[in-house]
C-alpha positions as CSV (number, residue, x, y, z in Angstrom):
1,M,94.9,68.1,141.0
2,T,93.4,65.0,139.8
3,A,89.6,64.7,138.4
4,Q,87.4,63.1,141.2
5,P,84.7,60.4,140.2
6,V,81.4,62.0,139.1
7,R,78.9,62.5,142.0
8,I,75.1,62.4,141.0
9,L,72.0,63.4,143.1
10,L,68.9,61.8,141.8
11,V,65.7,63.5,142.8
12,E,62.9,61.5,141.7
13,D,59.7,60.1,143.6
14,E,58.8,57.5,141.2
15,Q,60.2,54.3,142.8
16,T,60.5,52.2,139.6
17,I,62.4,54.9,137.9
18,A,64.6,55.7,140.7
19,I,65.9,52.3,141.4
20,T,66.3,51.1,137.6
21,L,68.3,54.4,136.9
22,T,70.1,54.5,140.0
23,D,71.2,50.7,139.2
24,D,72.3,51.7,135.6
25,L,74.3,54.8,136.9
26,E,76.0,52.8,139.5
27,G,76.7,50.2,137.2
28,A,78.4,52.8,135.1
29,G,80.7,54.1,137.7
30,Y,78.8,56.9,139.0
31,D,78.4,57.5,142.6
32,V,74.8,58.1,143.1
33,K,72.4,59.4,146.0
34,H,68.8,59.1,145.4
35,V,66.3,61.5,147.1
36,A,62.5,61.3,146.5
37,D,61.5,64.8,147.9
38,G,62.2,68.1,146.5
39,K,62.7,69.7,150.0
40,L,65.3,67.0,151.0
41,A,67.2,67.3,147.9
42,I,67.6,71.0,148.5
43,A,68.7,70.4,152.0
44,E,71.1,67.5,150.7
45,L,72.7,70.3,148.2
46,G,73.1,72.7,151.1
47,H,75.7,70.3,152.6
48,T,77.0,68.2,150.0
49,S,78.8,68.9,146.6
50,Y,77.6,67.3,143.5
51,D,78.8,67.3,140.1
52,L,75.2,66.4,138.5
53,V,71.9,66.8,139.7
54,I,69.0,64.7,137.7
55,T,65.6,66.0,138.9
56,D,61.9,65.5,137.9
57,V,59.7,68.7,137.7
58,R,56.7,67.5,139.6
59,L,58.1,66.6,143.2
60,P,56.7,66.5,146.9
61,G,58.2,69.1,149.1
62,A,59.5,71.1,146.5
63,D,59.4,71.1,142.7
64,G,62.1,70.3,140.3
65,M,62.6,74.2,139.4
66,Q,63.5,75.0,143.1
67,V,66.0,72.1,143.3
68,L,67.5,73.3,139.9
69,Q,68.0,76.7,141.5
70,A,69.1,75.4,144.6
71,A,71.9,73.4,142.7
72,K,73.1,76.4,141.0
73,R,73.2,78.4,144.0
74,A,75.1,75.7,146.1
75,R,77.8,75.2,143.1
76,P,77.3,77.2,140.2
77,D,79.2,74.7,137.6
78,T,76.9,71.6,138.9
79,E,75.1,70.4,135.6
80,V,71.5,69.9,135.9
81,L,69.2,67.6,133.9
82,V,65.5,68.0,134.3
83,M,63.2,65.4,133.4
84,T,59.4,65.3,133.4
85,A,56.5,63.5,131.8
86,F,54.7,66.8,131.4
87,A,57.0,68.1,128.8
88,T,56.0,71.5,127.4
89,V,57.8,74.2,125.7
90,E,57.2,76.4,128.8
91,H,59.0,74.1,131.0
92,A,62.1,73.7,128.8
93,V,62.2,77.4,128.4
94,E,62.0,78.1,132.2
95,A,64.6,75.4,132.9
96,M,66.9,76.5,130.5
97,R,66.3,80.1,131.7
98,L,67.3,79.0,135.2
99,G,70.6,77.4,134.2
100,A,69.7,73.8,133.4
101,D,71.9,72.0,131.0
102,D,69.4,69.7,129.4
103,Y,65.8,68.8,129.4
104,I,64.9,65.0,129.3
105,P,61.1,64.3,128.6
106,K,59.6,60.9,129.9
107,P,59.5,58.3,128.8
108,F,63.3,57.8,128.4
109,L,65.9,55.1,128.0
110,N,68.4,54.9,130.6
111,D,71.1,54.6,128.0
112,Q,69.8,58.1,126.8
113,V,70.5,59.4,130.2
114,L,74.0,57.8,130.3
115,E,74.9,58.8,126.9
116,R,74.3,62.6,128.1
117,I,76.5,62.5,131.1
118,Q,79.5,60.7,129.8
119,R,80.8,64.0,129.0
120,I,80.7,65.0,132.8
121,G,84.0,63.0,133.5
122,K,85.5,65.2,130.7
123,Y,83.9,68.4,132.1
124,R,85.5,67.7,135.6
125,A,88.9,67.1,134.0
126,L,88.5,70.5,132.4
127,L,87.9,72.1,135.8
128,C,91.3,71.0,136.4
129,E,92.7,71.9,133.3
130,N,91.4,75.4,133.7
131,Q,93.4,75.7,136.8
132,R,96.4,74.6,135.0
133,L,95.9,77.0,132.1
134,R,95.5,79.9,134.4
135,E,98.9,79.1,135.8
136,Q,100.2,78.3,132.4
137,L,99.0,81.9,131.0
138,K,101.0,83.5,133.9
139,D,104.1,81.5,132.6
140,V,103.4,82.3,128.7
141,Q,102.9,86.2,129.7
142,G,106.1,86.1,131.5
143,Q,108.1,84.2,129.0
144,G,106.4,84.8,125.6
145,L,105.5,88.2,124.2
146,P,103.5,91.0,126.0
147,G,99.9,90.6,125.1
148,V,100.4,87.5,123.0
149,I,98.7,84.3,123.8
150,G,99.9,81.0,122.5
151,E,102.3,78.1,122.7
152,S,101.8,76.3,119.6
153,R,104.8,75.6,117.4
154,A,103.7,78.0,115.1
155,M,103.3,80.8,117.6
156,Q,106.7,79.5,119.1
157,S,108.3,80.5,115.9
158,V,107.0,84.1,116.1
159,V,108.0,84.5,119.6
160,K,111.6,83.5,118.9
161,T,112.0,85.9,115.8
162,V,110.2,88.9,117.5
163,R,112.5,88.4,120.8
164,T,115.4,88.3,118.5
165,V,114.5,91.4,116.2
166,A,112.7,93.6,118.9
167,P,115.8,94.7,120.3
168,T,117.2,96.0,117.0
169,E,116.4,98.9,114.8
170,A,115.4,96.7,111.9
171,S,112.3,97.4,110.0
172,V,109.7,94.5,110.5
173,L,106.8,93.3,108.0
174,I,104.2,91.2,109.6
175,E,102.2,89.1,107.2
176,G,99.0,87.5,108.7
177,E,95.1,87.1,107.6
178,S,92.8,89.8,109.3
179,G,92.4,89.1,112.8
180,T,95.4,87.2,113.6
181,G,96.5,89.9,115.8
182,K,99.2,91.9,113.9
183,E,98.9,95.2,115.9
184,R,99.7,92.8,119.2
185,I,102.9,91.7,117.7
186,A,103.8,95.2,116.6
187,R,103.2,96.3,120.3
188,A,105.3,93.3,121.3
189,I,107.8,94.5,119.3
190,H,107.8,98.2,120.6
191,Q,107.8,97.0,124.3
192,L,110.7,94.9,124.0
193,S,112.9,97.6,122.4
194,A,114.9,100.6,123.5
195,R,111.9,102.6,122.4
196,K,109.4,101.3,124.6
197,D,109.3,104.6,126.7
198,K,108.5,106.5,123.6
199,S,105.3,106.7,121.4
200,F,103.7,103.8,119.6
201,V,101.6,105.1,116.8
202,A,99.3,103.0,114.8
203,L,97.4,103.9,111.4
204,S,95.5,101.8,109.0
205,C,96.2,102.6,105.6
206,G,93.3,101.0,104.4
207,A,90.9,103.1,106.4
208,L,91.5,106.5,104.8
209,P,91.2,107.9,101.2
210,D,94.3,108.8,99.5
211,T,94.7,112.5,100.2
212,L,93.8,112.1,104.1
213,L,96.3,109.4,104.4
214,E,99.0,111.4,103.1
215,T,98.0,114.4,105.8
216,E,97.4,111.6,108.4
217,L,101.2,110.5,107.9
218,F,103.1,113.7,106.8
219,G,100.7,116.4,108.6
220,H,100.4,119.6,106.9
221,E,101.0,123.2,107.0
222,K,98.6,125.9,107.9
223,G,96.8,127.1,104.6
224,A,97.8,124.0,102.8
225,F,94.2,123.4,101.8
226,T,90.8,125.2,102.5
227,D,90.3,123.6,106.0
228,A,93.9,123.9,107.0
229,Q,93.5,126.6,109.6
230,K,96.5,125.5,111.7
231,L,99.6,123.4,111.4
232,R,99.0,119.7,112.1
233,R,101.7,117.3,112.7
234,G,101.4,113.9,111.2
235,R,101.9,110.4,112.6
236,F,105.6,110.4,111.6
237,E,106.2,113.4,113.9
238,V,104.1,111.9,116.7
239,A,105.8,108.9,116.7
240,D,109.3,110.6,116.9
241,G,111.7,108.7,118.9
242,G,109.2,105.6,118.9
243,T,107.6,103.2,116.6
244,I,105.0,103.7,114.0
245,F,102.9,100.7,113.0
246,L,101.4,101.0,109.2
247,D,98.8,98.1,109.4
248,D,97.3,97.2,106.1
249,I,100.2,98.5,103.9
250,D,99.1,96.5,101.3
251,D,96.3,99.1,100.6
252,M,98.6,102.1,100.3
253,P,98.4,104.0,97.2
254,L,101.4,104.1,94.9
255,S,101.4,107.8,95.2
256,V,102.1,107.5,99.2
257,Q,104.7,104.6,98.7
258,V,106.9,107.1,97.2
259,K,107.0,109.6,100.0
260,L,107.2,106.5,102.3
261,L,110.3,105.3,100.7
262,R,112.0,108.5,101.3
263,V,111.2,108.5,105.0
264,L,112.7,105.1,105.3
265,Q,115.6,106.0,103.5
266,E,116.4,109.6,104.9
267,R,114.3,109.6,107.9
268,E,112.9,113.2,106.7
269,F,109.8,114.7,105.0
270,E,107.9,117.5,104.1
271,R,104.4,118.3,105.5
272,V,101.5,118.6,102.9
273,G,101.7,122.3,101.7
274,G,104.9,123.0,103.3
275,E,108.8,123.3,102.0
276,S,111.2,122.9,105.0
277,L,112.2,119.2,105.9
278,V,111.2,117.9,109.2
279,K,113.4,115.0,110.6
280,V,112.4,112.1,112.6
281,D,113.9,109.2,114.5
282,I,111.5,106.4,114.0
283,R,111.1,102.7,113.7
284,V,108.7,101.2,111.1
285,V,106.7,98.2,111.7
286,A,104.2,97.2,108.8
287,A,101.6,94.6,108.2
288,T,100.0,93.2,105.4
289,K,97.0,90.9,105.3
290,V,98.0,89.4,101.7
291,P,101.5,88.3,100.5
292,L,102.9,91.6,99.6
293,L,105.1,90.0,97.0
294,E,102.3,89.1,94.9
295,H,101.4,92.8,95.0
296,V,105.1,93.9,93.9
297,R,104.8,91.3,91.1
298,A,101.4,92.8,89.8
299,G,102.8,96.3,89.8
300,K,100.6,97.4,92.9
301,F,103.4,97.8,95.3
302,R,107.0,99.3,94.8
303,E,109.4,96.7,94.8
304,D,112.3,99.1,96.4
305,L,109.8,100.0,99.3
306,Y,109.0,96.2,99.7
307,Y,112.7,95.4,100.4
308,R,112.9,98.4,102.8
309,L,110.0,97.2,104.8
310,N,110.7,93.6,104.7
311,V,114.1,93.5,106.5
312,V,112.8,91.1,109.0
313,P,109.5,89.2,108.0
314,V,107.2,87.5,110.4
315,R,104.5,85.4,109.3
316,L,101.5,85.3,111.8
317,P,99.8,81.8,111.7
318,P,96.0,82.1,111.1
319,L,94.1,80.6,114.2
320,R,93.4,77.3,112.4
321,E,97.0,76.6,112.3
322,R,97.7,77.1,116.0
323,E,97.3,73.5,117.3
324,G,97.0,73.4,120.8
325,D,96.4,77.0,121.5
326,M,92.4,77.1,121.5
327,P,92.1,76.2,125.3
328,M,94.6,78.7,126.4
329,L,92.9,81.5,124.2
330,V,89.5,80.5,125.4
331,Q,90.7,80.6,129.2
332,H,92.4,84.2,128.3
333,F,89.1,85.7,126.8
334,V,86.8,84.4,129.4
335,E,88.7,86.0,132.1
336,K,89.3,89.0,130.0
337,L,85.7,89.5,129.1
338,G,83.8,87.7,132.2
339,G,83.4,90.8,134.2
340,G,84.6,89.3,137.2
341,R,82.3,86.3,136.8
342,T,83.8,82.6,136.2
343,F,82.8,80.9,133.2
344,T,83.7,77.5,131.8
345,V,84.0,76.0,128.2
346,K,83.3,72.0,128.3
347,T,86.0,69.7,126.7
348,D,84.0,68.4,124.0
349,V,83.0,72.2,123.1
350,L,86.7,73.2,122.8
351,E,87.4,70.1,120.8
352,V,84.8,71.2,118.2
353,M,85.9,74.8,118.5
354,A,89.4,73.5,117.6
355,E,88.1,71.8,114.2
356,Y,86.3,74.9,113.1
357,S,88.3,77.2,110.5
358,W,87.7,80.4,112.4
359,P,87.6,82.7,109.2
360,G,87.8,85.8,111.3
361,N,90.9,84.2,113.4
362,V,91.5,85.3,117.2
363,R,89.2,88.5,116.7
364,E,86.3,86.0,115.7
365,L,87.0,83.9,118.6
366,E,87.0,87.0,120.9
367,N,83.6,88.0,119.3
368,R,82.1,84.8,119.8
369,I,83.0,84.7,123.5
370,A,81.7,87.8,124.3
371,Q,78.5,87.2,122.6
372,S,78.3,83.8,124.5
373,I,79.0,85.5,127.8
374,A,76.2,88.3,126.8
375,L,73.7,85.5,126.3
376,S,74.9,83.2,129.1
377,G,72.2,84.6,131.6
378,G,72.5,83.0,134.9
379,A,74.4,80.0,133.5
380,T,78.3,79.6,133.8
381,I,78.9,77.1,131.4
382,L,79.0,78.7,127.9
383,K,76.9,77.2,125.0
384,K,78.3,75.6,121.8
385,E,75.3,77.1,119.9
386,H,76.7,80.6,121.2
387,L,80.2,79.8,120.7
388,L,80.0,78.4,116.9
389,P,77.8,79.5,113.9
390,V,75.0,76.6,113.7
391,D,72.8,77.9,110.7
392,R,72.8,75.6,107.8
393,T,74.9,77.4,105.5
394,R,77.9,77.5,108.1
395,R,77.2,73.9,109.4
396,A,79.8,72.6,107.0
397,A,82.4,74.0,108.9
398,L,81.5,72.0,111.9
399,E,80.7,68.7,110.3
400,P,82.7,66.4,108.0
401,P,82.2,67.2,104.2
402,T,80.0,64.7,102.3
403,A,81.7,65.4,98.9
404,L,85.0,64.5,97.8
405,R,86.3,67.9,98.4
406,S,88.8,69.4,100.7
407,L,87.4,71.1,103.8
408,R,88.8,74.5,102.8
409,E,86.8,74.3,99.6
410,V,83.6,73.5,101.5
411,L,84.2,76.4,104.2
412,V,85.0,78.8,101.4
413,D,81.8,78.0,99.6
414,A,79.5,78.0,102.8
415,E,81.1,81.4,103.9
416,R,80.4,83.0,100.5
417,E,76.9,81.7,100.4
418,H,76.5,83.1,104.0
419,L,77.7,86.4,103.2
420,R,75.3,86.8,100.1
421,A,72.4,85.6,102.2
422,V,73.1,87.9,105.3
423,L,73.4,90.9,102.6
424,R,70.3,90.0,101.2
425,G,68.8,89.6,104.5
426,V,69.5,93.4,105.6
427,G,68.9,95.0,102.1
428,G,72.5,95.2,101.0
429,H,73.4,97.7,104.4
430,R,76.8,96.7,104.9
431,T,77.4,98.1,108.6
432,K,74.0,96.2,109.6
433,A,75.5,93.1,107.7
434,A,78.9,93.3,109.7
435,S,77.1,93.6,113.2
436,V,74.8,90.3,112.2
437,L,78.1,88.4,111.2
438,G,80.1,89.8,114.3
439,I,82.9,91.1,112.6
440,S,84.0,94.8,111.7
441,R,82.9,96.6,108.5
442,K,86.7,96.6,107.1
443,V,86.8,92.7,107.5
444,L,83.5,92.5,105.8
445,W,84.8,94.5,102.8
446,E,88.0,92.5,102.8
447,K,85.7,89.3,102.4
448,L,83.4,90.8,99.9
449,K,86.3,91.8,97.8
450,D,88.2,88.5,98.3
451,Y,84.8,86.6,97.0
452,G,83.9,89.1,94.3
453,I,80.5,90.0,95.9
454,E,79.2,93.6,95.1
């Protein structure tokens, strides 16, 4: 499927503007049809498909807002530019609410219009690319890993390692930043193993206090403590015959690490408050958001446990290192979150998204797309301002740095200051801050810890 020439319907009753703008548009290589009446324009849209409609607001027959609505009814992905000499906030708001892609106040230079529509050709190519991506997604899901999207060189290395190790019984340690999809990799390992018909049990070691974590893992006997009114099986027992995934293993306290080491060595343990041994047949997959060897050197993690867990290491790359994966991931999440509706992200927006550092990684990308869809209204083209942060403190992530510093340094400083600003804005309430930032409370806590923010 190849991109077709951009077809434009110009709806303008002022002959001087219509003639000069038509000449310049055709001179730029566009296929232009001029109509001077709103009612005739609506009829034209009923039987002919256009990529772009440029319409005045005040027209004979029917106004520009009616033309806009007719264009979106006829083909939702048609772009509409609304122009008028009566530029008011009310007109702009109404036009954008109805799905207009831009608003041009008169008088204007024709070059301004040409500049604004140069991206239409890229957008038409994107429609073709979306179709290709849908087919490619099917191929990737068939040849890659279950539930994992990506064809970048960095992800292909992960796929190769996982497919090799999954059929074995080897313990796997997945290292990756928060939001990179470590649990998805763990589930893929389980689904590609001989244990796929048994349980997959996941537990975050950083989400529970020490005493509760021990009970969650090993279970407890009746009467082991005040509220232990009956025997309770722990996650290891529930995972018997299957796979247990220990996320945030770097947060596991040393007291629990000792008991975990015994499970890995002997495949047996005692419930809290119990004396009899419980034997289990499990495979352990662990994940860490920091280089675990650094914790070993700092005395925060047992060296013997580290080597027991790190039989096969898998480094999951952050989104900023997954060159070429952005269009495929966006397509996946748009289809997943679109609720049956079809949404599109323009090529130039995809390019900016690929340049952004995505500190929250794939989880942040998914949240942004969900937010963009929620704010789309009747439009089917997702807006850049909804997909990317645009406030002043984060804008450095989208623009070249002005000082002689690395981009990473600029991003770190911008993120640190934005976190502080949001916390001040919500009076230090972390749950509210996490909601404003579009990340989980756990990720917020990790970032505050990393930046030393109290």
